[in-house]
N, C-alpha and C positions, 0 to 999 in steps of 0.2 A: 818659119815664115817671119817676114818683117812685121813688126807690130803695126805699122801703118796700114799694111795690106789686110791684116785681120780686122782692123777697125772698119775698113771700107766694106769688107765682105759682110760683116755683121750689120752694117748700116743698110746694105742692100737686101738683106733677108727679112721678110715680114715677121713680126713678133706675134706669138700665140698668146691669147688671153686665158688666164688661168681661172677657171670657175671652181667655186667651193664644192668639195665632194659631198654628195648626198648619201647619208647612211640610212638604209632601209630597216625600219623597226618592225619586227613581226607582230602581226595582230594576234592578240590573245584569243584563244578559242573559248567558247562558253564554258567548257568544263575545266579550263586551265586557270590557274591563279595569276594575278598580276605580279610580275617580278619585283615591282617597286612597292608592293603592299606588304606591311610587316606582319599582319594577321589575316587569317582566312575569314572571309565574309560568309557567314552561315545563315544570314537573315533570309536570303532567298530560299534556301533549302527548307528552313523552318516554316516560311510562309507557304511554300508548296505543300509541306506536310500537314499544316493546319487546314489548309484549304481542302485537302483530300479527305479530312475527317469531319466534314460538316454534318450537322444534324439533318434529319430529313426535313425539318421545318424550314431549313434554308436561312437560319439566323446567323450563321457564321460561327457558332460555338460547337465544340466537340460534344458528341453524344455521351451522356453519363452512363457508365457501365453499372449494372446492378451489383450491390454489395453482397458479400457471402451471407450476411445475416438475413437480408431480404430474400435471397434465393432459398435459404434453408426454411424460412417461414412459409414461403410459397409452396413448398413441397407438401403434399397431403400426408405422406408417410411421417414427416417430422411433426405435423400437427397431431397425429395419433400418438406419437411417442411422448409429446409434451402433455397431452391429456392423461395418458397412462402414468407418467411420472407424477403429475399433480395428485392423482388419485392415490398413488402409493404414499406420497407425503402426508396426505390427510389421514390415511389409515394408520401410518406410523405415529402421528401426533395423538390420535385417539387411543392407541395402545399405550403410549407413554403416560397419558393422563390417567388411564385406568390403573396402571401399575403404581404410579405415584400416589393416587388416592387410596390404594390398598395399604401402603405402608405409612403414608402421611395423610390423614383425613383432612384434606383442605376444606371441604364443605363443612365439616364439623368445627374446624377452627374459625371459620367465618362467623359461626353462631356465637362463639365466646368473645369475639371482638365487636359484636353489634351493640355498642354502648354510645351514650351521649353525655353531655356535660351534666344534665340533671341526674342521670343515674350515678355518675361518679361521685357527685356531691352527696347524694343520699346514701350510697354505699359506704363512703368514708365516715359519715355520721353514724351508720349502723355498726361499724367496726369499733368506734370509740365509745359509743353509748348503746350497747345491745340490750340494756335493761329496760328500755322504754318501748321496745318493739314487741308486738303481741302476735301478729300473724306471721308464721315462718313457713307456711306452705308455699311450694313452688306452683305457679299457675301453669295450666296446660290448655292447649287448644288442639282438639282432635288428636289426642294421645301424643302430642308433641309439645315440649316446653316452649313457652313464649320467649322471645328474645330478651336478653338482660335489660335493655333500655325500657322495657315495659314491666319488668318485675324486679324489684330490688333484692328478692331472695334468690334469684338465679345466679349461679356462679359465672364468673367471667375471667378472662386471662389478661385483660388490659391493665387492671390495677395491679395484679401480681407482677407483671412484666415491668411496668413503669416503676413500681416500688423496688424491685430488685436492682434495676439500673441506678435509681436514686440512692439506694443503700450503698452501692459500691462507690458512688461519687462522694457521698457524705463520709464514708470511711476514709477515702483519700484526703478529704479536707481535715478530718480529725488527725490523721497521721502527719499531715503537713504542719498543722499548728504545734505539734510536738517534736518537730524536726526529725521525724522517723519515716518520712515518705520515701518510697522507692517503687519503681514499676514492678519489681518482683514481689514485694510485700503486698501491693495492691492486687496483683494477679492471684497471689495465694489467698487473699481474703475472698475474692470472688469465686475461685474454684472450690474453696472449702464450703462456702454457702451452697453452691450447686451440688456438691457431694452429699451434704447433709440432707438436702431436699430429695435427691435420688434415693438415698437410703430410707428415708421416711416412706416414700411411695412404694418401694419394694417391700418394706416390712409390713405395711398395711395390706397390700395385695396378698401377701403370703398369709397373713392372719385371717383375712376374709376367706381365703381358700380353705384354711384349716378349720375354721369355725363353720364352714359351709353356709355362708350367707348369700342368699339370692337377692341381690340388690341391683338397682339401675345406676349405682355409683360407678362411674367410669374412671379411667386413669387420668383423663384430662380434668375431671371434676376434682380429683384428689390434688392434682397440681395447683388448681385454682384455690381450693380451700387452704392448703398448706402454704401458699404464697402470700396469703393475707397478713401473715405475721410480720412481713418486712415493713408494713406501714407503721406498726408500733415500734419496731426497731429504729426506724428513721427518727420518730419523735423522741425516743429516749436519748439517742446520740446527739441530736441537735440541742436538746435541753441540757445535756451534759456539757456541751461546748459553751453554752451561754451562762449557765448557773453552776457548773461544777458537778461534783458527785451528788449533792442533795437533789438538784433538779433531775439528774439522770435517774436516780432510784425512784423518785416520786412518779415521774412520767412513765418510766418503764414498768413500775409496779401496777399502775392503772391500766396500761395497755395489756399487760400479762393477764390480769383478771378479766378484762374485756374480751380478749381473744379466747380465753378458756370458756366463758359463757357462750360466746358466739359459736364455737366448735361443738359444744354440747347440744345446743338447741338446733344446730343445722344437721349434724350427723345422726342424731337420734331419729330424725324423720327419714333418713336414708337407710339406716340399718335396722332400727327397732320397728319401724312401721311395716316393713315387709314381714317381720316375724309375727306381728299381730294379724296381718292379712292371711298368713299361712295357718293361723289357729294355734300357734305355740303359746303355752301358758306363760303369763307374765313372770311367774316365779320358777319357771322351768330352768333346767341346767343350761340348755343352749341359749336361752334368752339372757341368762346371767352372764354367759361368756360374751355375748354381744354388748351388753352394758359395760362390762369391764374393758372391752376393746374400745368402745367410744370414749370412756374416761381416760384410757391410756393415751389415745391420740390427742385428746384435748389437753392433757397434762404435759405432753411432750413439747407443746408449742412455747409455753413460758420458759422452760429450761433451755431450749435452743435460742430463744431470743436473748437470754442473758449470756449464754456461752459465746455467741457471735458478736457481742457488743461490749462486754465488760472491759476488754483490753484497749478499747478505743477512747476511753475517758479516764484521765488521770488528774 
C-alpha cells in the first residue's frame, strides 16, 4: 500500500488510551509473614502467651510456681524425716563427746587452765623462792580441789605449757646468736625436751606401781610438776646470753636448788601423806622406798635442766 494511504487510514482510526496496568498484591493472612519483613515478629505471640498466664488476681503477672524446696518442706513426711535426722545428729554428737572425754579428759584439762594473772605471778615467785613458803597443803572444797587461781599450791598446766614454748623460742635465739640456727636443730631441741618429759612420766608411774603407792597423784599432775623446771631453764639461758657462762651457772644453780626444794615439799604431801594415813610406820621399808622415790624425782630435775641447756650457752 502507498504510504499516503496508510497515513490516511491511521488518521481515520480512533486511537486507544493506554492505562497503566494495576498489579494486585495479595493480602497477607494473619498467620503468614510479610514478604518484605526481614525477621519474624514474635511480639504478638509472646503477648498472647503472657496474657494467657495471668495470675488469678488479674495483675497481669505470671503466677509464681512453688520451688522444690518449699514443696519438700510442705510435705509432712519430709518434716518427720528432718526431725529424725536432727535427733540422730544430736545423739551422734553426744556419743562423740563421751568417747573424746574418755580418752582426753577435757573437763579435767579445764581445771588445770583455770588461772589468772595473780596466780601466775604468785606461782612464779614460789618456783624461784620456795624457801619462804610455809603452807604446802592443797585446799579442797567438798572433796574436790579448788581451782588453781584460788590456791597457789594447786598444779596447773598453763605455766608449764607457756614455759615449754618459751624455752623453745629462747633456744632458737641462743642458736641464732651463735650462727648455728636451723629449723632441724630447733625441732630436735623441742622433740628431745618432750621425749625426756615423757620418759620421766612413764618412769614415775612405773615406780609408783612397783612401790604400790595409793595416791591421788594423776598423770596430769605429774606433767604439771615436771613442767615447772622449764621456768628455771629459761632464766639460765637468758642470763647466759646476757652475761656469759658465769651468769648462766649462777642463775641455773639457784633455779636447780629451788626446783629441788619445791618438788620435795610438793611430792611428799602426795606420796608420803597417804602412807601416814594408811598407818605405815615412818621408818618402815615401804615408807623408805617412797622417800627414796620422792628424792629421786626431785634430784632428776636439776640434772635434766643442765642437760637440756648447757649446749645453748658458749
